[in-house]
RODO-2510 file (C-alpha; in nm, 4 decimals, decimal comma):
residues 203
     n   res          X          Y          Z
     1     m     8,3300     4,1223     3,4779
     2     s     8,3674     3,8439     3,7215
     3     n     8,2159     3,5021     3,6870
     4     e     7,9817     3,5694     3,9754
     5     e     7,8440     3,8837     3,8073
     6     m     7,7996     3,6984     3,4776
     7     v     7,5975     3,4249     3,6518
     8     k     7,3714     3,6823     3,8209
     9     e     7,3087     3,8610     3,4899
    10     a     7,2186     3,5298     3,3173
    11     v     6,9777     3,4417     3,5967
    12     e     6,8077     3,7848     3,5733
    13     e     6,7733     3,7531     3,1977
    14     a     6,6222     3,4028     3,2318
    15     k     6,3697     3,5350     3,4841
    16     k     6,2683     3,8146     3,2431
    17     n     6,2240     3,5686     2,9553
    18     a     6,0138     3,3354     3,1715
    19     q     5,7930     3,6226     3,2865
    20     t     5,7441     3,7429     2,9288
    21     e     5,6449     3,3927     2,8082
    22     s     5,4034     3,3568     3,1012
    23     e     5,2375     3,6896     3,0186
    24     e     5,2054     3,5925     2,6510
    25     t     5,0542     3,2559     2,7488
    26     d     4,8028     3,4290     2,9781
    27     e     4,7068     3,6690     2,6982
    28     t     4,6579     3,3765     2,4576
    29     v     4,4390     3,1892     2,7091
    30     e     4,2313     3,5013     2,7670
    31     e     4,1862     3,5507     2,3926
    32     v     4,0732     3,1869     2,3457
    33     e     3,8336     3,2115     2,6398
    34     a     3,6908     3,5347     2,4962
    35     e     3,6400     3,3714     2,1560
    36     v     3,4648     3,0721     2,3175
    37     e     3,2361     3,3001     2,5172
    38     e     3,1561     3,5030     2,2082
    39     t     3,0728     3,1856     2,0107
    40     e     2,8533     3,0496     2,2878
    41     s     2,6683     3,3785     2,3246
    42     t     2,6157     3,3941     1,9471
    43     e     2,4691     3,0394     1,9442
    44     e     2,2451     3,1218     2,2414
    45     d     2,1285     3,4376     2,0657
    46     k     2,0445     3,2284     1,7583
    47     k     1,8519     2,9778     1,9707
    48     d     1,6651     3,2578     2,1445
    49     k     1,5809     3,4144     1,8109
    50     k     1,4511     3,0794     1,6827
    51     l     1,2453     3,0231     1,9970
    52     f     1,0981     3,3711     2,0053
    53     k     1,0720     3,4141     1,6312
    54     r     0,7188     3,5124     1,5458
    55     k     0,5241     3,3084     1,2948
    56     p     0,4526     3,4964     0,9794
    57     k     0,1038     3,6378     0,9898
    58     k    -0,1329     3,5017     0,7243
    59     d    -0,2556     3,7366     0,4619
    60     k    -0,6283     3,8152     0,4745
    61     k    -0,6648     3,6938     0,1180
    62     d    -0,5118     3,3568     0,2100
    63     e    -0,7516     3,3281     0,5058
    64     q    -1,0480     3,4071     0,2813
    65     i    -0,9327     3,1489     0,0258
    66     e    -0,8988     2,8825     0,2968
    67     d    -1,2422     2,9683     0,4373
    68     l    -1,4097     2,9556     0,0953
    69     t    -1,2317     2,6303     0,0086
    70     d    -1,3534     2,4735     0,3327
    71     k    -1,7117     2,5894     0,2679
    72     l    -1,7009     2,4567    -0,0889
    73     t    -1,5685     2,1185     0,0278
    74     r    -1,8474     2,0912     0,2866
    75     q    -2,1153     2,1871     0,0328
    76     m    -1,9848     1,9331    -0,2178
    77     a    -1,9958     1,6592     0,0498
    78     e    -2,3510     1,7594     0,1471
    79     f    -2,4609     1,7597    -0,2172
    80     d    -2,3070     1,4143    -0,2725
    81     n    -2,4930     1,2789     0,0323
    82     y    -2,8161     1,4399    -0,0908
    83     r    -2,7698     1,2876    -0,4379
    84     k    -2,7128     0,9388    -0,2960
    85     r    -3,0105     0,9712    -0,0613
    86     t    -3,2335     1,0927    -0,3474
    87     e    -3,1261     0,8028    -0,5698
    88     k    -3,2127     0,5533    -0,2943
    89     e    -3,5512     0,7168    -0,2408
    90     k    -3,6254     0,7167    -0,6151
    91     t    -3,5285     0,3489    -0,6411
    92     a    -3,7469     0,2620    -0,3405
    93     m    -4,0407     0,4596    -0,4843
    94     y    -3,9994     0,2914    -0,8223
    95     e    -3,9987    -0,0545    -0,6612
    96     i    -4,3084     0,0276    -0,4544
    97     g    -4,4902     0,1474    -0,7672
    98     a    -4,3771    -0,1555    -0,9692
    99     k    -4,4956    -0,3944    -0,6938
   100     e    -4,8391    -0,2292    -0,6915
   101     v    -4,8712    -0,2696    -1,0698
   102     v    -4,7555    -0,6331    -1,0561
   103     e    -4,9999    -0,7031    -0,7720
   104     k    -5,2880    -0,5768    -0,9901
   105     i    -5,1746    -0,7859    -1,2897
   106     l    -5,1515    -1,1134    -1,0937
   107     p    -5,5327    -1,1755    -1,0794
   108     v    -5,5353    -1,1563    -1,4616
   109     v    -5,2564    -1,4170    -1,4705
   110     d    -5,4579    -1,6347    -1,2275
   111     n    -5,7629    -1,6181    -1,4542
   112     f    -5,5518    -1,7149    -1,7581
   113     e    -5,4201    -2,0177    -1,5691
   114     r    -5,7671    -2,1214    -1,4479
   115     g    -5,9121    -2,0830    -1,7955
   116     l    -5,6352    -2,2857    -1,9622
   117     t    -5,6576    -2,5569    -1,6952
   118     a    -6,0355    -2,5884    -1,7521
   119     v    -5,9984    -2,6483    -2,1288
   120     p    -6,0869    -3,0129    -2,2180
   121     d    -5,8100    -3,2204    -2,3762
   122     e    -5,9969    -3,2466    -2,7094
   123     q    -6,0099    -2,8663    -2,7405
   124     k    -5,6437    -2,7942    -2,6554
   125     e    -5,5485    -2,8037    -3,0227
   126     d    -5,8075    -2,5389    -3,1055
   127     s    -5,6602    -2,2195    -3,2532
   128     f    -5,8370    -1,9984    -2,9968
   129     v    -5,6949    -2,1974    -2,7062
   130     a    -5,3498    -2,1931    -2,8685
   131     g    -5,3773    -1,8147    -2,9025
   132     m    -5,4678    -1,7803    -2,5311
   133     e    -5,1683    -1,9953    -2,4356
   134     m    -4,9388    -1,7749    -2,6448
   135     i    -5,0735    -1,4606    -2,4749
   136     y    -5,0285    -1,6236    -2,1321
   137     k    -4,6679    -1,7196    -2,2132
   138     q    -4,5979    -1,3661    -2,3388
   139     i    -4,7329    -1,2162    -2,0157
   140     m    -4,5165    -1,4506    -1,8041
   141     t    -4,2048    -1,3756    -2,0147
   142     t    -4,2622    -1,0014    -1,9763
   143     l    -4,3083    -1,0328    -1,6008
   144     e    -3,9914    -1,2392    -1,5756
   145     e    -3,7961    -0,9758    -1,7706
   146     i    -3,8906    -0,7041    -1,5224
   147     g    -3,7927    -0,9214    -1,2259
   148     v    -4,1159    -1,1036    -1,1362
   149     k    -4,0880    -1,4768    -1,0686
   150     p    -4,3178    -1,7370    -0,9092
   151     i    -4,2376    -1,8719    -0,5612
   152     e    -4,1573    -2,2428    -0,5475
   153     a    -4,3954    -2,4186    -0,3116
   154     v    -4,5006    -2,7823    -0,3701
   155     g    -4,2442    -3,0242    -0,2290
   156     k    -4,0516    -2,7451    -0,0523
   157     e    -4,0253    -2,6901     0,3218
   158     f    -4,2839    -2,4483     0,4535
   159     n    -4,1410    -2,0981     0,4978
   160     p    -4,3666    -1,8270     0,6468
   161     d    -4,1647    -1,5623     0,4620
   162     f    -4,2936    -1,7016     0,1295
   163     h    -4,5885    -1,9305     0,2084
   164     n    -4,9272    -1,8762     0,3680
   165     a    -5,0583    -2,2026     0,5186
   166     v    -5,4395    -2,2298     0,5023
   167     m    -5,4694    -2,6073     0,5519
   168     h    -5,2899    -2,8910     0,7292
   169     v    -5,2823    -3,2574     0,6309
   170     e    -5,1248    -3,5778     0,7647
   171     d    -4,9302    -3,7570     0,4909
   172     e    -4,6772    -4,0320     0,5638
   173     e    -4,5270    -4,0021     0,2156
   174     l    -4,4249    -3,6415     0,2766
   175     g    -4,1757    -3,5165     0,5327
   176     e    -4,2519    -3,2919     0,8247
   177     n    -4,3536    -2,9329     0,7464
   178     i    -4,3520    -2,9909     0,3694
   179     v    -4,5883    -2,8075     0,1296
   180     a    -4,8291    -3,0705    -0,0065
   181     e    -5,0459    -2,8550    -0,2324
   182     e    -5,0611    -2,5002    -0,3707
   183     f    -5,3998    -2,3265    -0,3935
   184     q    -5,2751    -1,9920    -0,5208
   185     k    -4,9347    -1,9197    -0,6724
   186     g    -4,7154    -1,6677    -0,4980
   187     y    -4,4833    -1,4188    -0,6708
   188     m    -4,1742    -1,2156    -0,5918
   189     y    -4,0609    -0,8878    -0,7431
   190     k    -3,6794    -0,8884    -0,7365
   191     e    -3,6002    -0,9622    -0,3683
   192     s    -3,9375    -0,8796    -0,2106
   193     v    -4,2591    -1,0818    -0,1917
   194     v    -4,5529    -0,9398    -0,3867
   195     r    -4,7931    -1,2190    -0,2902
   196     h    -4,7436    -1,5187    -0,0627
   197     s    -4,8240    -1,8678    -0,1907
   198     m    -5,1474    -2,0069    -0,0443
   199     v    -5,0632    -2,3666     0,0487
   200     k    -5,1545    -2,6888     0,2311
   201     v    -4,8814    -2,8098     0,4683
   202     a    -4,8217    -3,1765     0,5545
   203     n    -4,7426    -3,3188     0,9014
***
């Protein structure tokens, strides 16, 4: 074989090898591309399944339990509101009743005070008078324990919420709109006025 023939044969063989490698490379690229496409389609299928996946339907028993629980919660809230409202109404009714009783007792207290004030000094040591004073003090202590207290008037600034002015006097020694004298003592039951003080207002 001549050198020229040997060169041709080597060139042909090199061409065959190059063609084979190119075909193998193309096959490998195609396989990789196929795998990528398959992976992408699988991920898209998963996404689609997640998007279009139906929510599990609730059992009828679970729905009934939820409905009954909601009704019970509402009824408990309504009962609690009713209880609070009833307590307020009972308290208000009790206070109204207590004020009416106190209002009826006050004239008795007034008469005790008038009677004790009218006792002459020489008779104040008498046992009967001492007994009346003890009863009067007991009545006032009892009233104070249930929340009844007299309204301060003399020397205080006139306040229409607590005082009822029936007279007016000019007095330079007293300031403007000051209570100069009390004709009838006023009383409060807790935070409300049972009877206004009947007073004389100066200036």
